[in-house]
N, C-alpha and C positions, 0 to 999 in steps of 0.2 A: 928523638925526643920521647920521654916517657908518657907524654899526653896522648900520642897517637893511639895505642891500644885502647886507652880509655874512650877515644872518640870512634873506635871501630874503623880505624884507618891503617890497616895492617898491610893490605895489598894495593900498591900503588896503581893508578890508571896510567894509561900510556902518555898522557900529556904530563902527568906528574913524573913519571919515569924519565922522560926526556927533558923537561923544562927545569926541574928542580937543580940537578947538577950544574946545568949551565948557569942558572941565576945565583947559585951559590959561589960557584968558582970564578964567574966573570960578572959579578953584581954591577960593576960600573959601566958595563957594555949595554947598549941598547938591544932590545929583544922583541921578537914577534912570536906569538904562539897561536897557531890556527887549529882550533878544536871546536866541536859542536857544544852547545849547551848541555849541562848535565854530565860532564866528563871529568869534573873535579878541578877545574881551573883556579878555584879560590885557593886551595891548598897548594897549587902549583906555583903561584905568586905570593900566597900569604906566609908560608913558612920561610922561604928565602928572605922575604921582607923583614920578617921578625929577626933573622939572623943578622941582617945588615944594619938595623937600627942600633944606635948607641944610646942607651937610657941615661947615661951620665952626661949627654950634651942636652943643651936647651934648644928650643925651637921646633917647629914642625919639620920632620925629615921625610916624610912620605905622604903622597896624596894619591887616592884611589878614586877614579871617576867611574861612576855607574849610571846607566840610562834611567833608572827607576828607583823610587824611594824603597820599593820591595826588595830589589836586588841589593841595594846599599845596606839596608838592615841585615840581609843575610850574610853579606860580606863581613860586616862588623861583628856579628855574633860569632862567625866562624873564627875570625882573627883573634877575638877576645878568648875564644875556647883554645885556640892553639897557644896563646900566651899565658895559660893558666900557671905555669911554673917559671915565668920570666918576671922577676921583681921590678916594679917601677914603670912598666911600659903603659903608656897611656893611649887609648884608642877612642875616637869620637865620630859618630855618624851624624850628618846634617843632610836634610832633604825638604822639599816642599811639601805642603799638604798638612803641616803641623806648625805651631806657633814657633816664630823664630827667636823670641826672647829666652827661652831655656837653652837653646842652641848657642846663643851668644855668650850667655853665662858659662856654658861648659867649655866654650873655646878659650876662655880666660886662663884655663888650666894648661894651656899650650900643649895639646896632645902630640905625641910623636908621630901618629898615624891619623889622618883624617880621611874618612870615606864619604864622598858627597855626590849629589846630583848636580849637573852643571848650572841649572837655573837658580837654585838656592845658594850654591857656592858663589856665583856672581853677585847675588844680592848681599851675601855677607862681606864680599870684597868691597862693593860699593859703600857699605856701612862701615868700613874700616874695621871690621870685627874680627878680620882673620889676616894673617901675614904668611905669604907662601915664599918669602925671600930665601929661607934656608932649607927649602925642600930639595932633597938630593934624589929622590925616586918618584916618578909619575907613572901610574898604572892606569891603562884604560882597559876595563873589563866590559864585554859585549860591545866593542867599539862599533861594529857595524849597525847595531840597534841604535846607538847613540845617534849615528848619522841619519838613519831612517827617520828618526824622530825630529831631525832638523836642528842638531846642536852644534854644526860645524863652526858657525860664527862664535858661538860661546866658547867652544874649545880653543880656538884662536885667541880669544880674549883672555881666557883663564891662563894659558900657557905664557902670556906676555908678562904675567905677574911672577913667574917662577924664575929661579936662578938660571943663568946660561949654562952652567956645568951641572948637568943632572943626567940620570939615566931614565930612559923611557921605555916601559915595558908595555906592549899592546897585545891583547888577547881579543880574538875575533873569530866567528864562525866561518866568515868569508873573507877573501881578499878582493873586495870590489874596488873600482877605480878611486872612489873617494877615499878609501882606506890607504890605497897606494900613495895618494896625494899627501895625506898626513905623514906616512913614512918618509916620503921624499923631503918634506918640509921640515920635519922636526926630529928625524932620527938619523944617526950616522953609522953607517956599516953595521946594521943590527944582525945579530944571529937569529936563525929563524927555525923554528919546529913546526911541522905540519903533521897532523894526525888525519889520515885518509878517512873522509866521512864515509866512504864506501865500506869501511871495515868497522864502523861504529854501530851498525845495525844490531840491536840487541837481540840475540838468538832466543831469549825467553819472552819475546813478545809475539802473539799470535796476531797477525794483521787480517782484519776482516772488512768487508764492505757490505752496504745495503743500498739498493736503488730506491729512492723515495722522492716524491713530490715535496716541494718546500712547505706547502699548507699542511702536510700530514707529519712533518717531523716531530711536533710536539706530542701528538698522539702516539708515535712509535716509541719516543723516549719513555713516555709513561708506561708503556707496556714493558720495555726493556728493564727499566729500574724497578718496576714492581714484581719482576720475576724473581730477583735474587736479593735477599735482605742483606747479604754480606758484601754486596756490590758497593764499590767506593771509588770516586775518580773525579775527573775534570771533563766538562764538556765545553769544547772551544767554539766560540762564535767569531764572525767577522767583525762586527760593529758593537759598540757598547749598547746601542739601542737593542740589537738582537738579544744580548745577554739579559737586558731588563725584561723584554717581552717574553722570552722563553722562561725565566725564572718565575714570572707572574703566573704563566700558564701551568707550569708544573707545581707551583706552590698551591694553586687553586685545587689541584687534584690531591692535596695532602701529602705531597712528596717532600722529603727533607733536603731541599736545595736552596741556594741563594746566589746571588750574582756578585762577581768581583769586576770592577771597571773603575776608570780613571776619575770618574765623578765622586766617588766615595771619599770622605774624609779619612784621615790616618785612624782616627778612633773608630769610625764605621768598619773600616777594613779589618782593624785588629779584633773587633767584636765577631766579624764573620769567620775569621781565621781561627779564633778561640773556639767557636762552635764547630767548626770543621775538624779541629785536631781532637776534640773530646767526643766526636762521633754524633753530636746532636744533628749536624748536617752530614749527609753522605756523598753529596755532589756540589761541586763549585760550577757556576757557569761563568766563563771567563773569556776575554779577549786574549790574544798573544802577548801583548804589552802588559796587561794587568797580571797575567800569570808569572811573569818574571819574578823571581825571588820567592815563589812558593815552594817550600822545601819540605815535602811530605813523602815518605818512603813506602807506605803501605797502600798504594793505589792499585786497584784491580783493573780499572779501565780508563782509557782515555778516549773520549767519543768526539769526533769532529762533526760538529753540527753543520759548519761550513768548512769546506776544504780551504786551506791557506792559499793565497794568490801565489805567495812564493813557496815553492815545493820544499826548500830547505827547512822551513818551519815545521814540516811534517816530522822530520827527525827530532827537532826540539820537542814538540808535543808528546810524541809517542814515547819518548824517552823517559817520561815521567812515571811510566809504569814498568813492570818487569824488573824492579831493582832488588838489590841485596839477595840475589839468588831465587827470587820469587818470579812466577809467571805472570803475565799480564795480557790484556786484550787492547788493541787499538783498533777501534771500529770507526770507519768513514761512512757517513751518511751522504751520498751523492746523487745528483741529478742524473738523468741518462746521459746528458752531454759531457758530464764530468768524468765519465769512465776512462776517457783518454787520459786524464791526469793519473789515474791509477797505473795504467800501463807505462807511463812515463817513470812513475816512482818505481815500479817493479824493475825496470831496466837500469835506472840510475843507482838505486840502492841495493840492488840484488836480492830483493825479497819477493814474496808471492803473497797475493791477496786472495782469500777465500770467502765465498758468500756466507754472510751471517744467516744462521737458521732462526727465523722468527718464532718466538715462543707462542705456543697455541693458547687460546683464551682459558682452557681449563686449568693449564699449568700456572697461569697467572692468578687465577681466582684461588686455587689451591694454596698457592704461596702467601698471597694476602691473608687468607684465613689462618694459615699456619702461624704467620707473624703475630696476628691478633690474638690467637689462642695461647701462644707463648708469652705474650705480654700480660694476658690474664693469670696465667700460672705463676708469673714472676711478681705479681702484685702482692705486697705485704698487707696482711690483714690486721686491722685494729679491732680486737675481738670486743672491746667495750662498745665501740662505735656500731659495728655490724650487727650485734645482738639486738640493739634498739630496733632494727629494721627487718631482721630475719624472719620473724613470725608472720608478718604481713605478706612478705614476698613468698613465703613458702606456700601460703594458702592459694596464691595465683596459680602456682605450679602444681598444686595437689592433684594427684590422680594421673599425672604424666609420667611416662617411664623416661629414663635417662636418655634414650636414643631420640625420643620426641622432643625433649628440652633441647638437645644438641640441633636437631633439624629446624627448630624454631629459631635458634640463635644464629645458625648459619643463614637462613633466609633473611633474618633481619639485618645481618651484617652485609650480605650481598646487595641488598637495597641501599643500604647506608653508604656503601662505597661507589654506587653508581654503576654496578655491573648490569643491572636490568632497568629498563624503561627510560634511559636518558637519550636525548637527541645527540646527533653527531656520531662519528665513528666509534663503534663499540669494539671492546677487546676481542670479541669473538668474530668480528667482521673483517673483510678484506679492506685494506686501505686503497684508496683510488689511485694513489701515486705508485703503487709497487709495480714495476715494469721493468723488463730488460730490453724493450725495444727503444733504442736510442732516439728514434725520431717520432715516437708516438706522443700525442697530445701536448706538445711543446707549448709553453706559454711565454716563452721569450724568443727574441730575435738576437742573432749574433752579428756583430758589426766589425768591420776593419777601419783602421784610421791610419793615414800615412804619416804619424808622428810616433816617436818612441824615446829611448834612452838617450839617443844622440841629441835630441832636443832638450835634454836636461829635466825630463819628466820622470817623477816617480808615481806610483799608483794614486796617491791622494791628490797631487797636482793634476793628474789626467782626468781624475773624476770631477774636479773643480773645473777644469777646461770644458768638459762635456756639459756640465750643469750650466755654466755661464753662457754658453753660446745656444743651448738648446732650451733653457728654462724649463727643464724637467726636474722633479724631485729626485735627489741623490739616491733615495731608498729603491727607485725603480732600476737602478743599475746593479747588475749581478757581478759575476767573476769578471776580473780585468787581469789580462796578460800583457806586460809590456816588454816587447823585444827591442832590439837595437835601433831599427829604422821604421817599425810599425807596431800597431797595438790592436788588441782584440778585446771586446767587451760585449757583455749580454745586457739586454734591455727588455723589460716587460713589454709585451706586444702593444699595449695601450699607448706606449710612448714612441714606438717605432716610427711613425709618420712625422713626428716632431724632429726626431734625429735625422732623417732622410732630408728634410727641409731645411734644417737649421744650418747646414754647413755649406749649402751651395753658394758659390761665389766668394767664399771666405779665403783670404790670402794672408800668409805670414811672410813679410818681405816680397820676393818674387815667386813664392811657392804657393801653389794652390793646395789648400787642405781638403783631402778626400776622405769622406766617412760614408762607406757603403755597406750594404748588407753582405755578409759572408756566406758563402754557399756551403752549408753543414756537411754536404755529401762529398765535396771535393777539396774543401778548404781554400777555395778560390773566390774572389769577390765577384759580383756580377758585372762590374764595370772596371775601368782601367784603374789600377790601384797604386801604381808606383809614382811617387813624387820625385821631383828632380832632386839631385844631390844637394845637400845643404850643409851649412856651417854648424858648429856647435850651438846648442841652446836656441835654436831657432824658433821653437814654440814659446819660448819666454818673451818674444817680442810682440808688439802691438799688432793684432790682426786687423785687416781691413777687408772691406768688400769692394768688388768690382773687377775690372780686367787688369791683366798683368801690366 
């Protein structure tokens, strides 16, 4: 296709190399493509899809499901770009967070390809604004993320409206049990392409870490971002509350950042992205879900304000830098107890973390002053306006040498940007939280619980389970790890006693629920930890208190 060089798609990625020939030559066969985010999956299914579409036929022929509006928009933009030289093909994206009326009007033109988020698509189906009866191809993009967001029932409902004779193409980063369930239910003898995630670690990314207490992360980020004016990237947080609080803290320091999270309307998000792309903003503060669909290639840094609970997300995040042959930095801000996550990542992804060298206060101050001075030099002068004031200002500086004026300006600017005389951690001081001692000054306790994936719990449900029975605020709960038959989580020390007391005498069916402190030095709990064998989804049943 002659459009590919125009889009700088001259060298196919591994998933494109392996998926495109299969999907073109066996378009009517079901297909599974396993590859990480950022590996070019949209082209891997988008190009074969365009080849399979018959523009002379009426009716919608292809449906692409995406977990978020951002990813849906990105897919639509890319497919529209791929179809630049294909006459008559109609592509439409529908998603929540925007008015449904314009989308309903657009669907009256009967697009050949519809890209949709599950919730909005169901709404349109219920309003009879869309007909999926002629769909020949259904594509799931980021299928694992769709299921993580709780769309399984929506998917079942949507597929019931599609024709029986269709091809299903499923793309996912992982093949979790829930994905396999969909494969078994809806796909017939699919061909499968798997790109080993271990080979996907970008060699152009420098992986670094810094040990810091949670309360000092904003001050550390201020220092890091202030150091280099050409720095540009995404800071990943665990919750939308974290993104809001961090962006407010950094904005208060005058830094060019803003938050991206699920509570933003589409118009608000578009405005933030516009400012980011034109460099009015240099950093986005985002959650993993909200960052889906952000397609910017010139990021110098990815910063992990919170390490992801699922380590697979580390690859997704860090892969947003070091693109197009450029180098990038992935910087993890970790607590002392999270250093074990880094070792796990090193082993699983065959990469190496180096300690981040904290910029000294003088470097930061010099950088701020240089940026400020360069802005002054770049300011356009309106001769007529400035002449009206120049004489009076010259009198103030009369008798001072050039170096004396510069010294005065520097002193004024340093006071203005808060380098001198402010309360709180200053850029020239040590941060309390910087420590390499895993066990020093810990403000959280780590707990073990004898419930896990086998009980049908994901991280969100597990946190809800803890909050429901302990009556603590969810923000007091730190990192959560869900294993097959057990889980681990951290809680602020102030809530530890509540946790220890809350689960005594709690049973699910005939199984006693145990939530005990975990011994950080041995990894063992202080009391018996193993529950009896249990059936599937035990934790989803009604708990009771009392004897077995």
